[in-house]
FIMARKE-388183 format. One record per residue (C-alpha): chain; x, y, z; residue in three letters. Coordinates in Angstrom, 3 decimals. Layout:
N
+-------+----------+----------+----------+-------+
| bavex |        u |        v |        w | marvo |
+-------+----------+----------+----------+-------+
|     A |        X |        Y |        Z |   ALA |
...
+-------+----------+----------+----------+-------+
This chain:
134
+-------+----------+----------+----------+-------+
| bavex |        u |        v |        w | marvo |
+-------+----------+----------+----------+-------+
|     A |    3.433 |  -14.258 |   -6.952 |   MET |
|     A |   -0.433 |  -14.090 |   -8.167 |   VAL |
|     A |   -0.140 |  -10.645 |   -9.798 |   ARG |
|     A |    1.685 |   -7.246 |   -9.670 |   THR |
|     A |    0.556 |   -3.629 |  -10.331 |   VAL |
|     A |    3.041 |   -0.516 |  -10.629 |   ASP |
|     A |    1.850 |    2.835 |  -10.065 |   ASP |
|     A |    3.007 |    6.266 |   -9.003 |   THR |
|     A |    1.570 |    8.525 |   -6.662 |   ILE |
|     A |    1.987 |   12.146 |   -5.744 |   THR |
|     A |    2.563 |   12.259 |   -2.033 |   ALA |
|     A |    1.684 |   15.386 |   -0.079 |   PHE |
|     A |    3.206 |   16.146 |    3.521 |   HIS |
|     A |    5.143 |   12.901 |    3.279 |   GLY |
|     A |    2.338 |   10.585 |    3.053 |   ARG |
|     A |    0.114 |    8.308 |    0.671 |   PHE |
|     A |   -2.946 |    6.164 |    1.407 |   THR |
|     A |   -3.817 |    2.592 |    0.019 |   VAL |
|     A |   -7.640 |    2.939 |   -0.236 |   LEU |
|     A |  -10.493 |    0.416 |   -0.973 |   ASP |
|     A |  -12.385 |    1.284 |   -4.170 |   VAL |
|     A |  -15.460 |    1.312 |   -1.818 |   ASP |
|     A |  -14.508 |    4.460 |   -0.386 |   GLY |
|     A |  -13.676 |    6.181 |    2.795 |   MET |
|     A |  -11.533 |    4.412 |    5.453 |   SER |
|     A |  -11.119 |    4.865 |    9.199 |   ASP |
|     A |   -7.379 |    5.161 |    8.355 |   VAL |
|     A |   -7.558 |    8.489 |    6.692 |   ILE |
|     A |   -7.704 |    9.920 |   10.230 |   ASP |
|     A |   -5.108 |    7.810 |   11.828 |   LEU |
|     A |   -1.696 |    9.425 |   12.194 |   ASP |
|     A |    1.257 |    6.841 |   11.968 |   PRO |
|     A |    4.639 |    7.886 |   13.339 |   ALA |
|     A |    7.240 |    8.942 |   10.827 |   PRO |
|     A |    8.311 |    6.202 |    8.516 |   ASN |
|     A |    5.717 |    4.088 |    9.602 |   ARG |
|     A |    2.426 |    2.414 |    8.436 |   VAL |
|     A |   -1.062 |    2.155 |   10.117 |   VAL |
|     A |   -4.029 |    0.166 |    8.609 |   ALA |
|     A |   -7.555 |   -0.069 |    9.441 |   GLY |
|     A |  -10.794 |   -0.979 |    7.682 |   ASP |
|     A |  -10.446 |   -0.350 |    3.846 |   ASN |
|     A |   -6.986 |    1.527 |    3.998 |   GLY |
|     A |   -3.623 |    2.004 |    5.229 |   LEU |
|     A |   -1.297 |    5.049 |    5.500 |   ASN |
|     A |    2.175 |    5.099 |    4.619 |   VAL |
|     A |    4.051 |    8.122 |    6.315 |   ASP |
|     A |    7.811 |    9.420 |    5.991 |   GLY |
|     A |    7.719 |    9.581 |    2.317 |   VAL |
|     A |   10.765 |   11.944 |    1.188 |   SER |
|     A |    9.829 |   12.570 |   -2.419 |   VAL |
|     A |    7.017 |   13.955 |   -4.285 |   ASP |
|     A |    6.130 |   10.940 |   -6.544 |   ALA |
|     A |    7.447 |    7.566 |   -5.237 |   PRO |
|     A |    7.072 |    4.492 |   -7.302 |   LYS |
|     A |    4.671 |    1.838 |   -5.910 |   VAL |
|     A |    4.568 |   -1.729 |   -6.784 |   THR |
|     A |    1.417 |   -3.847 |   -5.367 |   PHE |
|     A |    2.074 |   -7.628 |   -5.252 |   GLN |
|     A |   -0.553 |  -10.269 |   -4.611 |   LEU |
|     A |    0.688 |  -13.513 |   -3.178 |   TRP |
|     A |   -1.281 |  -16.598 |   -2.156 |   ASP |
|     A |    0.925 |  -17.127 |    0.878 |   GLY |
|     A |    3.475 |  -15.009 |    2.755 |   GLU |
|     A |    6.318 |  -13.797 |    0.637 |   PRO |
|     A |   10.050 |  -13.463 |    1.438 |   GLU |
|     A |   11.467 |  -10.232 |    2.746 |   VAL |
|     A |   12.870 |   -8.745 |   -0.718 |   GLN |
|     A |   16.431 |   -8.162 |   -0.552 |   ARG |
|     A |   16.451 |   -4.889 |   -2.386 |   ASN |
|     A |   13.937 |   -3.435 |   -0.019 |   PHE |
|     A |   14.454 |   -2.653 |    3.635 |   ARG |
|     A |   12.457 |   -1.528 |    6.703 |   ASP |
|     A |    9.548 |   -3.799 |    6.156 |   PRO |
|     A |    6.246 |   -3.173 |    8.183 |   VAL |
|     A |    3.649 |   -5.909 |    8.555 |   ASP |
|     A |    0.022 |   -4.938 |    9.330 |   VAL |
|     A |   -3.414 |   -6.307 |    8.582 |   VAL |
|     A |   -6.085 |   -4.406 |    6.601 |   MET |
|     A |   -9.606 |   -5.247 |    5.973 |   GLN |
|     A |  -10.842 |   -4.774 |    2.413 |   SER |
|     A |  -14.623 |   -4.769 |    1.658 |   SER |
|     A |  -14.424 |   -4.689 |   -2.241 |   SER |
|     A |  -11.146 |   -6.857 |   -2.671 |   GLY |
|     A |   -9.648 |   -3.840 |   -4.756 |   LYS |
|     A |   -7.228 |   -1.212 |   -3.620 |   VAL |
|     A |   -5.485 |    1.755 |   -5.283 |   TYR |
|     A |   -3.228 |    4.741 |   -4.251 |   LEU |
|     A |   -4.485 |    8.027 |   -3.301 |   VAL |
|     A |   -3.025 |   11.161 |   -1.741 |   ASN |
|     A |   -4.326 |   13.167 |    1.322 |   ILE |
|     A |   -6.497 |   15.203 |   -1.116 |   PHE |
|     A |   -8.386 |   11.941 |   -2.262 |   GLY |
|     A |   -6.535 |   12.183 |   -5.799 |   ASP |
|     A |   -5.894 |    8.588 |   -7.291 |   GLY |
|     A |   -7.101 |    6.400 |  -10.162 |   ASP |
|     A |   -9.130 |    3.531 |   -9.306 |   GLU |
|     A |   -8.337 |    1.994 |  -12.793 |   GLU |
|     A |   -4.901 |    1.454 |  -11.438 |   ASP |
|     A |   -6.282 |   -0.699 |   -8.396 |   ALA |
|     A |   -4.979 |   -4.079 |   -7.659 |   ILE |
|     A |   -7.608 |   -6.848 |   -7.661 |   ASP |
|     A |   -7.021 |   -8.896 |   -4.387 |   LEU |
|     A |   -9.651 |  -11.639 |   -5.749 |   GLY |
|     A |  -11.808 |  -11.719 |   -2.515 |   ARG |
|     A |  -14.387 |   -9.240 |   -0.990 |   GLU |
|     A |  -15.039 |   -8.695 |    2.670 |   ASP |
|     A |  -11.523 |  -10.105 |    3.613 |   SER |
|     A |   -8.528 |   -9.415 |    5.892 |   SER |
|     A |   -5.311 |   -9.265 |    4.361 |   TRP |
|     A |   -1.733 |   -9.382 |    5.487 |   ASN |
|     A |    0.160 |   -6.502 |    4.256 |   VAL |
|     A |    3.858 |   -5.995 |    4.415 |   ARG |
|     A |    5.092 |   -2.378 |    3.274 |   VAL |
|     A |    8.870 |   -1.896 |    2.443 |   SER |
|     A |   11.127 |    0.836 |    1.239 |   PHE |
|     A |   13.506 |    0.676 |   -1.434 |   GLY |
|     A |   15.672 |    2.854 |   -4.248 |   ILE |
|     A |   15.175 |    1.896 |   -7.767 |   THR |
|     A |   18.187 |    1.538 |  -10.220 |   SER |
|     A |   17.614 |    5.052 |  -11.338 |   SER |
|     A |   17.842 |    6.397 |   -7.712 |   GLU |
|     A |   13.927 |    6.866 |   -7.148 |   ASP |
|     A |   12.297 |    6.305 |   -3.939 |   GLU |
|     A |   10.201 |    3.149 |   -4.005 |   ALA |
|     A |    7.611 |    1.032 |   -1.796 |   TYR |
|     A |    6.705 |   -2.491 |   -2.365 |   LEU |
|     A |    3.336 |   -3.425 |   -0.874 |   ILE |
|     A |    2.546 |   -7.038 |   -0.802 |   GLN |
|     A |   -0.725 |   -8.625 |    0.044 |   PHE |
|     A |   -1.532 |  -12.314 |    1.137 |   TRP |
|     A |   -4.599 |  -13.859 |    2.860 |   PRO |
|     A |   -4.809 |  -14.001 |    6.653 |   THR |
|     A |   -6.125 |  -17.505 |    6.321 |   SER |
+-------+----------+----------+----------+-------+
C-alpha cells in the first residue's frame, strides 16, 4: 500500500460521492442500483448506505490489492481523475478537499474497488481502494 486516508461523510438518501477536486462529475446524475457503485469522469457514487455517517478509508496501491477479509460485497469499477486527488462529498456537495487522497497522477484512469464492512465498534464502513489501470 502506498498511502491511506480515513474520513467520515454525512450520507443523505443513502448515498455519498467520491469527487475529483477539479469539480463536477458526470457521475452526479447517474443513479446506481441500491447497494451498488457507479463511476464516471471525475467521480463515483456509492448507493445503499444505511447509516448517516459511514466511515470511509481510501487506500492507494501500486498494483491490484487482495480483497480484504473483513470487508464484503466488493464492486470493481474504473474511474477517470483529472487532478489525481479525490475526496468525499454528499449529495449537497458538502465535503472537505483537505481530506483528499492524492493518487499521484493527473489525467489518469484508476481501478477502484469499493467494499462494505462493519468496524469493531459496529459502525458501517467502506473501503475504497485505488490502483493504476496500467
